[in-house]
Backbone of each chain as ProteinMPNN parsed JSONL, in Angstrom:
{"seq_chain_A": "XXXXXXXXXXXXXXXXXXXXXXXXXXXXXXXXXXXXXXXXXXXXXXXXXXXXXXXXXXXXXXXXXXXXXXXXXXXXXXXXXXXXXXXXXXXXXXXXXXXXXXXXXXXXXXXXXXXXXXXXXXXXXXXXXXXXXXXXXXXXXXXXXXX", "coords_chain_A": {"N_chain_A": [[101.348, 99.736, 101.099], [103.026, 100.754, 103.966], [105.93, 101.695, 105.685], [108.229, 102.222, 108.387], [111.453, 101.82, 109.418], [114.247, 100.503, 111.33], [115.783, 98.697, 110.124], [117.659, 97.314, 107.294], [116.523, 98.191, 104.037], [114.293, 96.565, 101.691], [114.189, 96.562, 98.576], [113.736, 94.824, 96.397], [111.943, 92.902, 97.368], [109.757, 94.544, 98.001], [109.111, 95.572, 95.497], [108.371, 93.266, 94.155], [106.142, 92.616, 95.653], [104.319, 94.527, 94.857], [103.76, 93.933, 92.28], [101.383, 92.806, 89.837], [98.908, 91.021, 87.886], [97.213, 92.903, 86.884], [98.662, 95.13, 86.5], [100.673, 96.961, 84.254], [102.956, 98.327, 84.528], [105.711, 98.993, 86.62], [107.227, 101.122, 88.839], [110.131, 101.705, 90.57], [111.649, 103.586, 93.048], [114.749, 104.442, 94.482], [116.086, 106.016, 97.222], [119.279, 107.003, 98.004], [122.13, 107.267, 100.179], [124.352, 110.01, 100.068], [127.853, 110.823, 99.583], [128.944, 113.336, 100.024], [128.83, 116.755, 101.123], [128.581, 120.033, 100.32], [131.248, 120.068, 99.533], [132.387, 118.746, 101.632], [133.365, 115.676, 103.203], [131.068, 113.234, 103.777], [130.505, 111.015, 106.421], [128.637, 109.289, 107.577], [125.034, 108.891, 107.855], [122.368, 109.944, 109.965], [119.132, 109.187, 110.766], [116.12, 110.444, 112.106], [112.845, 110.004, 113.4], [109.495, 111.137, 113.932], [107.646, 108.854, 114.765], [104.886, 108.003, 114.892], [103.454, 110.101, 113.685], [104.807, 110.306, 111.275], [104.261, 107.869, 110.041], [101.53, 108.153, 109.73], [101.439, 110.36, 107.988], [102.756, 109.338, 105.764], [100.925, 107.443, 105.001], [98.781, 109.069, 104.362], [99.832, 110.375, 102.129], [100.062, 108.21, 100.403], [97.355, 107.5, 100.051], [96.361, 109.872, 98.949], [97.725, 109.912, 96.481], [96.819, 107.557, 95.355], [94.195, 108.236, 94.871], [94.431, 110.533, 93.233], [95.729, 109.536, 90.934], [94.284, 107.363, 90.26], [95.152, 104.752, 91.006], [96.195, 101.664, 92.575], [98.341, 100.232, 93.772], [100.787, 100.982, 95.87], [103.807, 101.354, 97.555], [105.649, 102.497, 100.318], [108.66, 102.867, 101.93], [110.669, 103.732, 104.597], [113.865, 104.153, 105.903], [115.28, 104.507, 109.186], [117.485, 105.75, 111.817], [120.98, 104.885, 112.012], [122.476, 105.222, 108.879], [124.609, 104.005, 106.551], [126.968, 105.324, 104.109], [125.888, 105.354, 100.733], [123.974, 103.472, 101.136], [120.494, 102.407, 101.151], [117.935, 104.663, 101.841], [115.327, 105.257, 101.356], [112.536, 103.737, 99.849], [110.329, 103.734, 97.186], [107.616, 102.305, 95.653], [105.613, 102.094, 92.851], [102.933, 100.676, 91.231], [101.073, 100.319, 88.287], [98.378, 100.153, 85.85], [99.278, 101.486, 83.544], [102.308, 103.092, 82.326], [102.679, 105.897, 82.56], [101.199, 107.062, 84.696], [102.381, 105.709, 86.79], [105.071, 106.63, 86.777], [104.623, 109.405, 87.228], [103.237, 109.459, 89.687], [105.124, 108.292, 91.37], [107.255, 110.148, 91.362], [105.938, 112.325, 92.514], [105.27, 111.336, 95.026], [107.804, 111.064, 96.249], [108.545, 113.77, 96.337], [106.559, 114.773, 98.081], [107.078, 113.311, 100.403], [109.488, 114.463, 101.181], [108.587, 116.965, 101.764], [106.518, 116.95, 103.8], [106.681, 114.866, 105.708], [107.479, 114.005, 109.01], [110.493, 113.412, 109.367], [113.934, 113.413, 109.984], [117.199, 114.238, 108.831], [120.546, 113.767, 109.608], [123.697, 114.806, 108.735], [126.812, 113.423, 109.168], [130.01, 114.546, 109.187], [133.598, 114.673, 108.625], [134.875, 116.175, 111.384], [132.518, 117.408, 112.216], [128.9, 117.976, 112.162], [125.593, 118.225, 110.781], [122.104, 119.132, 110.805], [120.151, 118.45, 108.113], [118.556, 120.823, 105.962], [118.059, 122.667, 107.923], [119.261, 125.115, 107.802], [118.311, 127.724, 108.032], [118.01, 127.945, 110.702], [120.321, 128.548, 111.968], [122.17, 129.833, 114.666], [123.232, 133.049, 115.82], [125.764, 133.051, 117.224], [126.774, 130.592, 116.444], [127.057, 130.911, 113.742], [129.113, 132.803, 113.657], [131.177, 131.299, 114.693], [131.62, 129.449, 112.657], [132.566, 130.932, 110.566]], "CA_chain_A": [[102.17, 99.324, 102.224], [103.795, 101.847, 104.533], [106.725, 101.223, 106.807], [109.397, 102.965, 108.863], [112.192, 100.741, 110.079], [115.686, 100.641, 111.57], [116.46, 97.636, 109.367], [117.955, 97.559, 105.879], [115.303, 98.111, 103.222], [114.253, 95.435, 100.762], [113.495, 97.04, 97.377], [113.284, 93.718, 95.533], [110.752, 92.325, 97.986], [108.649, 95.5, 97.87], [108.755, 95.635, 94.075], [107.67, 92.018, 93.861], [104.842, 92.65, 96.335], [103.41, 95.449, 94.163], [103.465, 93.427, 90.939], [100.175, 91.978, 89.693], [98.533, 90.869, 86.478], [96.461, 94.087, 86.458], [99.597, 96.231, 86.301], [101.618, 96.835, 83.154], [104.142, 99.136, 84.817], [106.138, 99.099, 88.02], [108.331, 102.062, 88.991], [110.746, 101.649, 91.9], [112.62, 104.64, 93.319], [115.6, 104.245, 95.654], [116.861, 107.149, 97.717], [120.493, 106.455, 98.623], [122.856, 108.312, 100.905], [125.457, 110.586, 99.299], [129.071, 110.907, 100.409], [129.523, 114.671, 100.151], [127.969, 117.906, 101.327], [129.292, 121.3, 100.282], [132.676, 119.786, 99.441], [132.873, 118.003, 102.8], [133.143, 114.239, 103.092], [130.09, 112.731, 104.747], [130.919, 109.691, 106.895], [127.403, 108.495, 107.682], [123.841, 109.688, 108.118], [121.5, 109.465, 111.042], [117.75, 109.624, 110.567], [115.246, 110.4, 113.281], [111.454, 110.198, 112.968], [108.352, 111.161, 114.847], [107.146, 107.686, 114.029], [103.411, 107.962, 114.766], [102.998, 111.077, 112.694], [105.428, 109.999, 109.98], [103.479, 106.773, 109.465], [100.239, 108.74, 109.336], [101.644, 111.226, 106.819], [103.067, 108.476, 104.612], [99.672, 106.822, 104.591], [98.009, 110.14, 103.694], [100.422, 110.571, 100.796], [99.692, 107.031, 99.614], [95.931, 107.61, 99.702], [96.244, 111.042, 98.053], [98.216, 109.525, 95.152], [95.9, 106.535, 94.829], [93.027, 108.948, 94.367], [94.792, 111.443, 92.148], [96.141, 108.836, 89.722], [93.428, 106.178, 90.122], [95.956, 103.528, 91.069], [96.04, 100.953, 93.839], [99.496, 99.585, 94.395], [101.845, 101.908, 96.26], [104.531, 100.997, 98.781], [106.658, 103.485, 100.728], [109.405, 102.336, 103.06], [111.728, 104.679, 104.965], [114.757, 103.658, 106.952], [115.754, 105.507, 110.14], [118.668, 105.318, 112.556], [122.237, 105.113, 111.29], [122.506, 104.679, 107.518], [125.947, 104.237, 105.991], [127.018, 105.917, 102.779], [125.456, 104.577, 99.562], [122.877, 102.557, 101.464], [119.169, 102.885, 100.744], [117.17, 105.246, 102.952], [113.911, 105.369, 100.977], [112.065, 102.966, 98.689], [108.948, 103.978, 96.769], [107.224, 101.454, 94.527], [104.273, 102.355, 92.334], [102.561, 99.806, 90.116], [99.802, 100.756, 87.718], [98.132, 99.545, 84.545], [100.077, 102.154, 82.505], [103.552, 103.636, 82.888], [102.672, 107.345, 82.803], [100.712, 107.3, 86.063], [103.362, 105.167, 87.74], [106.192, 107.587, 86.851], [104.194, 110.674, 87.837], [102.908, 109.242, 91.102], [106.361, 108.004, 92.093], [107.952, 111.419, 91.563], [105.182, 113.163, 93.437], [105.386, 110.743, 96.368], [109.106, 111.437, 96.811], [108.471, 115.206, 96.654], [105.7, 114.955, 99.263], [107.799, 112.76, 101.561], [110.482, 115.446, 101.595], [107.905, 118.19, 102.224], [105.599, 116.935, 104.95], [106.805, 113.752, 106.648], [108.426, 114.384, 110.065], [111.717, 112.612, 109.449], [115.067, 114.331, 109.901], [118.458, 113.609, 108.408], [121.74, 114.454, 110.098], [124.914, 114.385, 108.044], [127.998, 113.43, 110.026], [131.217, 114.581, 108.379], [134.82, 114.796, 109.418], [134.938, 117.431, 112.121], [131.248, 118.061, 112.533], [127.651, 117.382, 111.692], [124.501, 119.199, 110.738], [120.774, 118.659, 110.421], [119.854, 118.915, 106.759], [117.389, 121.698, 105.78], [117.88, 123.557, 109.077], [120.198, 126.234, 107.646], [117.688, 128.973, 108.52], [117.983, 127.886, 112.161], [121.637, 128.829, 112.546], [122.171, 130.896, 115.657], [124.277, 134.042, 115.542], [127.087, 132.666, 117.729], [127.25, 129.453, 115.659], [127.48, 131.472, 112.453], [130.425, 133.422, 113.823], [132.181, 130.241, 114.874], [131.92, 128.72, 111.443], [133.154, 131.829, 109.554]], "C_chain_A": [[103.068, 100.467, 102.677], [104.668, 101.259, 105.623], [107.951, 102.086, 107.1], [110.176, 101.988, 109.728], [113.662, 101.103, 110.303], [116.483, 99.63, 110.738], [116.784, 98.079, 107.946], [116.692, 97.372, 105.065], [115.437, 97.009, 102.173], [113.506, 95.835, 99.479], [112.975, 95.911, 96.476], [111.981, 93.125, 96.065], [109.539, 93.228, 97.812], [108.161, 95.569, 96.425], [107.915, 94.418, 93.703], [106.251, 92.047, 94.45], [103.827, 93.537, 95.614], [103.035, 94.955, 92.762], [102.146, 92.657, 90.936], [99.788, 91.942, 88.22], [97.733, 92.061, 85.967], [97.391, 95.236, 86.082], [100.555, 95.966, 85.148], [102.897, 97.6, 83.41], [104.427, 99.115, 86.31], [107.338, 100.041, 88.056], [108.834, 101.961, 90.421], [111.788, 102.753, 92.013], [113.414, 104.27, 94.559], [116.269, 105.562, 95.999], [118.066, 106.574, 98.421], [121.334, 107.588, 99.195], [124.145, 108.694, 100.166], [126.669, 110.826, 100.199], [129.653, 112.309, 100.528], [128.457, 115.723, 100.383], [128.851, 119.134, 101.275], [130.815, 121.087, 100.262], [133.232, 119.006, 100.615], [132.502, 116.53, 102.663], [132.189, 113.775, 104.193], [130.458, 111.288, 105.111], [129.719, 108.755, 107.016], [126.231, 109.437, 107.922], [123.06, 109.077, 109.266], [120.119, 110.054, 110.816], [116.972, 109.466, 111.862], [113.823, 110.647, 112.788], [110.545, 110.411, 114.159], [107.457, 110.075, 114.25], [105.63, 107.663, 113.837], [102.935, 108.88, 113.65], [103.574, 110.782, 111.316], [104.655, 108.881, 109.279], [102.143, 107.298, 108.938], [100.38, 109.572, 108.059], [101.971, 110.392, 105.574], [101.785, 107.827, 104.082], [98.765, 107.846, 103.882], [98.503, 110.354, 102.269], [100.002, 109.423, 99.872], [98.234, 107.153, 99.144], [95.679, 108.745, 98.71], [96.63, 110.648, 96.617], [97.33, 108.45, 94.522], [94.698, 107.207, 94.187], [93.353, 109.756, 93.119], [95.091, 110.708, 90.846], [95.318, 107.57, 89.458], [94.25, 104.888, 90.052], [95.831, 102.925, 92.458], [97.368, 100.701, 94.543], [100.668, 100.533, 94.626], [102.485, 101.403, 97.541], [105.575, 102.071, 99.069], [107.337, 102.943, 101.984], [110.572, 103.276, 103.357], [112.564, 104.085, 106.083], [115.123, 104.805, 107.882], [116.904, 104.919, 110.947], [119.91, 105.601, 111.723], [122.167, 104.447, 109.919], [123.869, 105.02, 106.928], [125.853, 104.776, 104.569], [126.683, 104.895, 101.697], [124.441, 103.478, 99.902], [121.541, 103.209, 101.117], [118.391, 103.407, 101.951], [115.677, 105.319, 102.641], [113.631, 104.478, 99.765], [110.619, 103.353, 98.422], [108.667, 103.076, 95.572], [105.796, 101.802, 94.133], [104.033, 101.417, 91.161], [101.206, 100.249, 89.61], [99.607, 100.099, 86.359], [99.024, 100.141, 83.461], [101.24, 102.931, 83.116], [103.464, 105.102, 83.297], [102.268, 107.667, 84.247], [101.746, 106.833, 87.089], [104.551, 106.115, 87.906], [105.776, 108.848, 87.61], [103.935, 110.513, 89.327], [104.178, 109.027, 91.918], [107.118, 109.308, 92.395], [107.254, 112.28, 92.612], [105.269, 112.63, 94.876], [106.707, 111.161, 97.012], [109.107, 112.915, 97.203], [107.689, 115.431, 97.948], [106.379, 114.423, 100.532], [108.775, 113.809, 102.091], [109.84, 116.722, 102.154], [107.235, 118.049, 103.59], [105.832, 115.84, 105.987], [107.856, 114.088, 107.722], [109.537, 113.358, 110.282], [112.867, 113.591, 109.215], [116.348, 113.57, 109.628], [119.619, 114.444, 108.928], [122.931, 113.906, 109.338], [126.088, 114.53, 108.999], [129.198, 113.476, 109.088], [132.43, 114.747, 109.272], [134.819, 116.157, 110.095], [133.61, 118.118, 112.352], [130.038, 117.318, 112.025], [126.628, 118.498, 111.548], [123.189, 118.522, 110.351], [120.445, 119.273, 109.073], [118.576, 119.751, 106.783], [117.154, 122.655, 106.939], [118.794, 124.788, 109.009], [119.613, 127.543, 108.197], [117.641, 129.017, 110.05], [119.341, 128.206, 112.792], [121.551, 130.0, 113.509], [123.353, 131.812, 115.377], [125.667, 133.581, 115.974], [127.679, 131.489, 116.93], [127.787, 129.959, 114.325], [128.88, 132.049, 112.569], [131.524, 132.368, 113.953], [132.582, 129.591, 113.556], [132.554, 129.595, 110.366], [134.66, 131.654, 109.53]], "O_chain_A": [[103.779, 101.07, 101.873], [104.213, 100.421, 106.402], [108.61, 102.6, 106.196], [109.628, 101.397, 110.658], [114.241, 101.9, 109.565], [117.709, 99.707, 110.662], [116.261, 99.079, 107.456], [115.878, 96.498, 105.364], [116.538, 96.585, 101.822], [112.336, 95.493, 99.309], [111.911, 96.03, 95.87], [111.041, 92.88, 95.309], [108.439, 92.76, 97.518], [106.959, 95.618, 96.163], [106.891, 94.528, 93.028], [105.297, 91.57, 93.836], [102.62, 93.33, 95.738], [102.117, 95.482, 92.134], [101.823, 91.951, 91.891], [100.281, 92.731, 87.414], [97.58, 92.228, 84.757], [96.976, 96.196, 85.432], [101.168, 94.902, 85.063], [103.829, 97.538, 82.607], [103.525, 99.206, 87.142], [108.344, 99.798, 87.391], [108.066, 102.112, 91.37], [112.695, 102.852, 91.187], [112.849, 103.84, 95.564], [116.945, 106.158, 95.16], [117.925, 105.755, 99.329], [121.251, 108.729, 98.74], [124.908, 107.842, 99.711], [126.536, 111.007, 101.409], [130.744, 112.472, 101.073], [127.329, 115.602, 99.906], [129.767, 119.277, 102.084], [131.566, 121.831, 100.893], [134.406, 118.638, 100.616], [131.471, 116.182, 102.089], [132.476, 113.912, 105.382], [130.691, 110.453, 104.237], [129.772, 107.593, 106.614], [126.416, 110.63, 108.161], [123.091, 107.869, 109.501], [119.959, 111.268, 110.691], [117.14, 108.498, 112.605], [113.621, 111.421, 111.854], [110.806, 109.92, 115.256], [106.636, 110.328, 113.369], [105.144, 107.342, 112.752], [102.135, 108.498, 112.797], [102.905, 110.987, 110.303], [104.423, 108.941, 108.071], [101.695, 106.933, 107.851], [99.541, 109.493, 107.162], [101.519, 110.704, 104.472], [101.595, 107.686, 102.874], [98.073, 107.512, 102.92], [97.716, 110.495, 101.332], [99.636, 109.639, 98.716], [97.934, 106.93, 97.971], [94.901, 108.609, 97.766], [95.942, 111.009, 95.662], [97.119, 108.436, 93.309], [94.24, 106.811, 93.115], [92.664, 109.68, 92.102], [94.749, 111.196, 89.769], [95.622, 106.804, 88.544], [94.065, 104.057, 89.163], [95.41, 103.594, 93.401], [97.503, 100.926, 95.745], [101.431, 100.844, 93.712], [101.791, 101.065, 98.499], [106.297, 102.501, 98.17], [106.679, 102.606, 102.969], [111.37, 103.581, 102.47], [112.04, 103.581, 107.077], [115.264, 105.945, 107.439], [117.258, 103.75, 110.788], [119.892, 106.454, 110.836], [121.842, 103.265, 109.806], [124.232, 106.191, 106.823], [124.811, 104.695, 103.918], [127.124, 103.746, 101.735], [124.097, 102.657, 99.052], [121.472, 104.404, 100.828], [118.21, 102.703, 102.945], [114.855, 105.43, 103.551], [114.386, 104.469, 98.793], [109.781, 103.307, 99.322], [109.409, 103.093, 94.59], [104.889, 101.807, 94.965], [104.823, 101.367, 90.218], [100.298, 100.524, 90.394], [100.549, 99.556, 85.783], [99.481, 99.429, 82.566], [101.175, 103.372, 84.263], [104.099, 105.513, 84.269], [102.929, 108.454, 84.924], [101.956, 107.476, 88.118], [104.992, 106.377, 89.025], [106.477, 109.303, 88.513], [104.366, 111.339, 90.131], [104.29, 109.528, 93.036], [107.56, 109.541, 93.52], [107.894, 112.879, 93.477], [105.333, 113.41, 95.826], [106.736, 111.564, 98.174], [109.607, 113.277, 98.268], [108.118, 116.198, 98.809], [106.261, 115.019, 101.603], [108.876, 114.018, 103.3], [110.464, 117.46, 102.916], [107.367, 118.928, 104.441], [105.227, 115.886, 107.057], [108.994, 114.417, 107.387], [109.523, 112.568, 111.226], [112.785, 114.477, 108.365], [116.563, 112.454, 110.099], [119.677, 115.656, 108.721], [123.154, 112.696, 109.298], [126.331, 115.598, 109.562], [129.394, 112.564, 108.284], [132.323, 114.932, 110.484], [134.766, 117.185, 109.419], [133.583, 119.31, 112.658], [130.129, 116.196, 111.528], [126.779, 119.577, 112.122], [123.167, 117.495, 109.672], [120.462, 120.495, 108.923], [117.635, 119.446, 107.516], [116.161, 123.382, 106.946], [119.066, 125.423, 110.027], [120.337, 128.365, 108.759], [117.264, 130.04, 110.624], [119.491, 128.14, 114.012], [120.939, 131.025, 113.209], [124.346, 131.402, 114.774], [126.631, 133.693, 115.215], [128.894, 131.386, 116.757], [128.824, 129.505, 113.841], [129.73, 131.825, 111.707], [132.624, 132.508, 113.418], [133.741, 129.226, 113.361], [133.033, 129.076, 109.357], [135.346, 132.314, 108.75]]}, "seq_chain_B": "XXXXXXXXXXXXXXXXXXXXXXXXXXXXXXXXXXXXXXXXXXXXXXXXXXXXXXXXXXXXXXXXXXXXXXXXXXXXXXXXX", "coords_chain_B": {"N_chain_B": [[97.397, 124.479, 133.221], [99.192, 121.412, 132.57], [101.375, 120.795, 129.939], [102.897, 118.372, 128.069], [105.734, 118.512, 126.134], [107.278, 117.316, 123.219], [110.481, 117.084, 121.794], [112.221, 117.032, 118.707], [115.081, 115.947, 116.804], [117.026, 118.632, 115.676], [115.913, 120.439, 117.547], [115.65, 118.849, 119.836], [118.328, 118.348, 120.387], [119.229, 120.954, 120.913], [117.731, 121.724, 123.134], [118.425, 119.779, 124.849], [117.101, 117.643, 125.847], [114.5, 115.173, 125.43], [111.848, 115.469, 126.178], [109.7, 117.901, 127.734], [107.926, 119.55, 130.276], [105.542, 122.092, 130.126], [103.904, 124.794, 131.778], [100.802, 126.106, 131.3], [98.153, 128.553, 130.947], [94.618, 127.647, 131.079], [92.964, 127.099, 127.942], [95.04, 128.021, 126.416], [96.901, 128.859, 123.469], [98.538, 127.426, 120.552], [100.416, 129.309, 119.741], [100.881, 130.605, 122.181], [102.123, 128.538, 123.565], [104.473, 128.214, 122.052], [105.676, 130.68, 122.53], [106.166, 130.452, 125.26], [107.965, 128.298, 125.306], [110.075, 129.416, 123.819], [110.781, 131.38, 125.617], [111.763, 129.878, 127.756], [113.76, 128.411, 126.536], [115.714, 130.094, 124.9], [117.639, 129.729, 122.98], [116.72, 127.863, 121.229], [115.865, 128.357, 118.614], [116.444, 130.842, 116.077], [114.887, 134.095, 116.441], [113.729, 134.836, 114.065], [112.753, 132.619, 112.704], [109.957, 130.478, 112.047], [108.495, 128.358, 114.359], [107.403, 125.163, 113.945], [104.567, 123.333, 114.997], [103.214, 120.24, 116.067], [100.126, 118.825, 116.91], [98.718, 116.157, 118.501], [99.68, 114.434, 116.488], [99.28, 115.87, 114.111], [99.813, 118.625, 111.892], [99.691, 121.81, 113.395], [97.792, 124.892, 113.662], [98.767, 128.235, 114.543], [96.819, 129.412, 116.061], [95.345, 127.383, 117.173], [93.746, 125.797, 119.946], [95.033, 124.458, 122.971], [94.757, 121.438, 124.911], [94.86, 119.788, 128.094], [96.727, 116.818, 128.128], [97.031, 116.642, 125.424], [99.053, 115.533, 122.702], [101.926, 117.003, 122.089], [104.267, 118.22, 119.834], [107.381, 119.584, 118.769], [108.439, 120.57, 115.621], [111.174, 120.575, 113.724], [112.513, 121.871, 110.527], [111.764, 119.49, 108.033], [113.528, 116.652, 106.623], [113.481, 114.215, 105.251], [113.874, 111.242, 103.175]], "CA_chain_B": [[97.46, 123.064, 132.84], [100.518, 120.934, 132.169], [101.463, 120.241, 128.585], [104.193, 117.751, 127.819], [106.183, 118.813, 124.774], [108.361, 116.442, 122.739], [111.384, 117.737, 120.842], [112.9, 116.122, 117.786], [116.225, 116.324, 115.963], [117.755, 119.843, 116.069], [115.338, 121.016, 118.777], [116.001, 117.943, 120.925], [119.733, 118.576, 120.729], [119.43, 122.287, 121.497], [117.105, 121.775, 124.452], [119.185, 118.827, 125.662], [116.248, 116.534, 126.282], [113.458, 114.788, 124.48], [110.525, 115.932, 126.633], [109.697, 118.953, 128.739], [106.549, 119.944, 130.606], [105.332, 123.535, 130.326], [102.652, 125.119, 132.47], [100.092, 127.143, 130.534], [96.765, 128.757, 131.391], [93.585, 126.966, 130.286], [92.637, 127.738, 126.658], [96.24, 128.575, 125.77], [97.007, 128.484, 122.053], [99.844, 126.956, 120.078], [101.312, 130.473, 119.773], [101.259, 130.799, 123.586], [103.074, 127.482, 123.893], [105.756, 128.515, 121.403], [106.259, 131.819, 123.25], [106.654, 129.918, 126.537], [109.167, 127.505, 125.002], [111.152, 130.35, 123.443], [111.202, 132.04, 126.854], [112.561, 128.948, 128.562], [114.922, 127.933, 125.747], [115.862, 131.118, 123.854], [118.585, 129.269, 121.955], [116.141, 126.764, 120.437], [115.815, 128.781, 117.209], [116.495, 132.3, 115.974], [113.539, 134.679, 116.481], [113.213, 135.037, 112.698], [112.128, 131.427, 112.114], [108.691, 129.992, 112.557], [108.602, 127.004, 114.928], [106.215, 124.375, 113.573], [104.09, 122.491, 116.099], [102.213, 119.215, 115.749], [99.283, 118.454, 118.048], [98.096, 114.845, 118.252], [100.194, 113.901, 115.219], [98.826, 116.637, 112.937], [100.343, 119.989, 111.919], [98.743, 122.7, 114.055], [97.81, 126.33, 113.388], [99.191, 128.968, 115.753], [95.628, 129.802, 116.833], [94.692, 126.203, 117.763], [93.721, 125.777, 121.412], [95.596, 123.214, 123.524], [94.071, 120.837, 126.058], [95.723, 118.897, 128.86], [96.717, 115.479, 127.556], [97.396, 116.683, 124.006], [100.403, 115.116, 122.326], [102.457, 118.207, 121.442], [105.645, 118.027, 119.381], [107.983, 120.66, 117.983], [108.89, 119.942, 114.38], [112.128, 121.362, 112.915], [112.345, 121.615, 109.089], [111.926, 118.052, 107.786], [114.545, 116.364, 105.606], [113.485, 112.785, 104.958], [114.192, 110.841, 101.803]], "C_chain_B": [[98.897, 122.703, 132.444], [100.445, 120.364, 130.755], [102.86, 119.647, 128.418], [104.565, 117.942, 126.349], [107.338, 117.88, 124.414], [109.172, 117.193, 121.682], [112.042, 116.691, 119.95], [114.142, 116.787, 117.174], [116.934, 117.578, 116.496], [117.221, 120.414, 117.386], [115.686, 120.158, 119.994], [117.444, 118.196, 121.371], [119.927, 119.927, 121.412], [118.855, 122.387, 122.902], [117.819, 120.807, 125.405], [118.337, 117.725, 126.249], [115.112, 116.328, 125.292], [112.092, 115.372, 124.867], [110.665, 116.987, 127.714], [108.255, 119.357, 128.999], [106.479, 121.451, 130.808], [103.976, 123.737, 131.0], [102.02, 126.307, 131.74], [98.701, 127.34, 131.119], [95.798, 127.952, 130.532], [93.32, 127.782, 129.024], [93.852, 128.411, 125.996], [96.31, 128.044, 124.335], [98.399, 127.931, 121.762], [100.851, 128.109, 120.11], [101.786, 130.748, 121.203], [102.314, 129.78, 123.996], [104.454, 127.799, 123.311], [106.453, 129.67, 122.13], [106.87, 131.347, 124.575], [107.963, 129.137, 126.331], [110.341, 128.416, 124.648], [111.679, 131.095, 124.665], [112.126, 131.152, 127.674], [113.845, 128.508, 127.858], [115.186, 128.901, 124.594], [116.767, 130.692, 122.694], [117.992, 128.179, 121.058], [116.121, 127.09, 118.945], [115.893, 130.3, 117.16], [115.067, 132.87, 115.937], [112.9, 134.79, 115.096], [112.507, 133.805, 112.127], [110.847, 131.042, 112.827], [108.905, 128.581, 113.126], [107.291, 126.261, 114.661], [105.861, 123.42, 114.72], [103.113, 121.458, 115.551], [101.441, 118.902, 117.029], [98.549, 117.171, 117.67], [98.392, 114.351, 116.836], [99.618, 114.572, 113.987], [99.408, 118.054, 113.04], [99.287, 120.941, 112.463], [98.884, 124.13, 113.553], [98.212, 127.041, 114.691], [98.006, 129.331, 116.641], [94.918, 128.608, 117.475], [94.817, 126.238, 119.286], [94.234, 124.414, 121.907], [94.783, 122.741, 124.726], [95.025, 119.893, 126.767], [95.608, 117.484, 128.268], [97.034, 115.462, 126.066], [98.834, 116.208, 123.822], [101.001, 116.255, 121.492], [103.931, 117.999, 121.092], [106.114, 119.237, 118.595], [108.724, 120.049, 116.802], [109.881, 120.859, 113.646], [111.911, 121.068, 111.424], [112.666, 120.149, 108.765], [112.907, 117.813, 106.627], [114.632, 114.87, 105.33], [113.868, 112.511, 103.517], [115.567, 110.237, 101.705]], "O_chain_B": [[99.692, 123.555, 132.047], [99.569, 119.562, 130.431], [103.867, 120.33, 128.601], [103.81, 117.58, 125.447], [108.259, 117.682, 125.206], [108.618, 117.847, 120.798], [112.376, 115.596, 120.403], [114.226, 118.009, 117.05], [117.391, 117.588, 117.638], [118.002, 120.825, 118.244], [115.985, 120.69, 121.063], [117.742, 118.25, 122.564], [120.69, 120.04, 122.371], [119.424, 123.057, 123.764], [117.811, 121.003, 126.62], [118.818, 116.947, 127.073], [114.813, 117.176, 124.452], [111.287, 115.722, 124.003], [111.611, 116.976, 128.502], [107.458, 119.49, 128.07], [107.263, 122.02, 131.569], [103.042, 122.957, 130.814], [102.632, 127.364, 131.589], [98.132, 126.424, 131.713], [96.113, 127.611, 129.391], [93.438, 129.007, 129.034], [93.697, 129.265, 125.123], [95.848, 126.944, 124.033], [99.298, 127.965, 122.602], [102.011, 127.906, 120.467], [102.951, 131.083, 121.418], [103.277, 130.113, 124.686], [105.471, 127.669, 123.993], [107.669, 129.645, 122.322], [107.952, 131.788, 124.96], [108.927, 129.298, 127.08], [111.46, 128.212, 125.118], [112.867, 131.407, 124.748], [113.135, 131.607, 128.214], [114.872, 128.266, 128.493], [114.916, 128.574, 123.439], [116.674, 131.218, 121.585], [118.697, 127.629, 120.212], [116.332, 126.211, 118.109], [115.459, 130.975, 118.094], [114.146, 132.207, 115.459], [111.676, 134.832, 114.973], [111.743, 133.924, 111.169], [110.681, 131.252, 114.029], [109.439, 127.712, 112.438], [106.219, 126.682, 115.097], [106.732, 122.793, 115.323], [102.292, 121.759, 114.685], [102.032, 118.736, 118.097], [97.853, 117.11, 116.657], [97.505, 113.919, 116.1], [99.476, 113.942, 112.939], [99.49, 118.618, 114.131], [98.128, 120.892, 112.051], [99.946, 124.535, 113.08], [98.021, 126.515, 115.788], [98.173, 129.535, 117.844], [93.979, 128.802, 118.248], [95.84, 126.645, 119.838], [93.913, 123.368, 121.341], [94.2, 123.542, 125.457], [95.886, 119.274, 126.142], [94.511, 117.025, 127.95], [97.281, 114.398, 125.498], [99.704, 116.446, 124.66], [100.629, 116.448, 120.334], [104.738, 117.646, 121.952], [105.346, 119.842, 117.847], [109.53, 119.132, 116.961], [109.461, 121.825, 113.009], [111.203, 120.121, 111.084], [113.707, 119.631, 109.17], [113.086, 118.674, 105.766], [115.726, 114.321, 105.192], [114.15, 113.426, 102.743], [115.993, 109.846, 100.618]]}, "name": "protein", "num_of_chains": 2, "seq": "XXXXXXXXXXXXXXXXXXXXXXXXXXXXXXXXXXXXXXXXXXXXXXXXXXXXXXXXXXXXXXXXXXXXXXXXXXXXXXXXXXXXXXXXXXXXXXXXXXXXXXXXXXXXXXXXXXXXXXXXXXXXXXXXXXXXXXXXXXXXXXXXXXXXXXXXXXXXXXXXXXXXXXXXXXXXXXXXXXXXXXXXXXXXXXXXXXXXXXXXXXXXXXXXXXXXXXXXXXXXXXXXXXXX"}
């Protein structure tokens, strides 16, 4: 199950949906929003997605992991729009017959989501904001202003 | 040919709009498109960074050829999770 939504995520519901009598292990990962960046207080986060491609990439990741770990039950749910501090922005649930595959697949899914899925996170803090991971995009005049 | 380009996140903010149409010769490549965009919006990104492009919802190579009607998006460094 893959989904990108502006609504609050439902980790319990997703976890329950992945449970089955064939699975002896269920691993649920929650990505939650942090309240600080570089010593600055983050007020809220805003996520933006290229939804068509993000959905496609999430589905690719799911299929890749199903194949690599010979497992079936994977759910990935990503929230976009405004997300307040300490709320859940990402839920990954992996259920498998044995725990080792579930742990490994879950970790790898989160890594891949951060690498290839076109979703962007903006941290809004007191007196400013920035797009996460875009540090190499700073323009010369902006750099001077922030010194 | 006309190619409609969609900007996301940092690029959308720097360009000041979500979509922009560029005019390119037939058989233009992704690299040609990026050069055109950089010409029109020099402040979009420093010259030192590579601008990633997606064509029809898939990451594109700089040598890929564009066709009218392609869904072309500029992809700043991603930061989901």
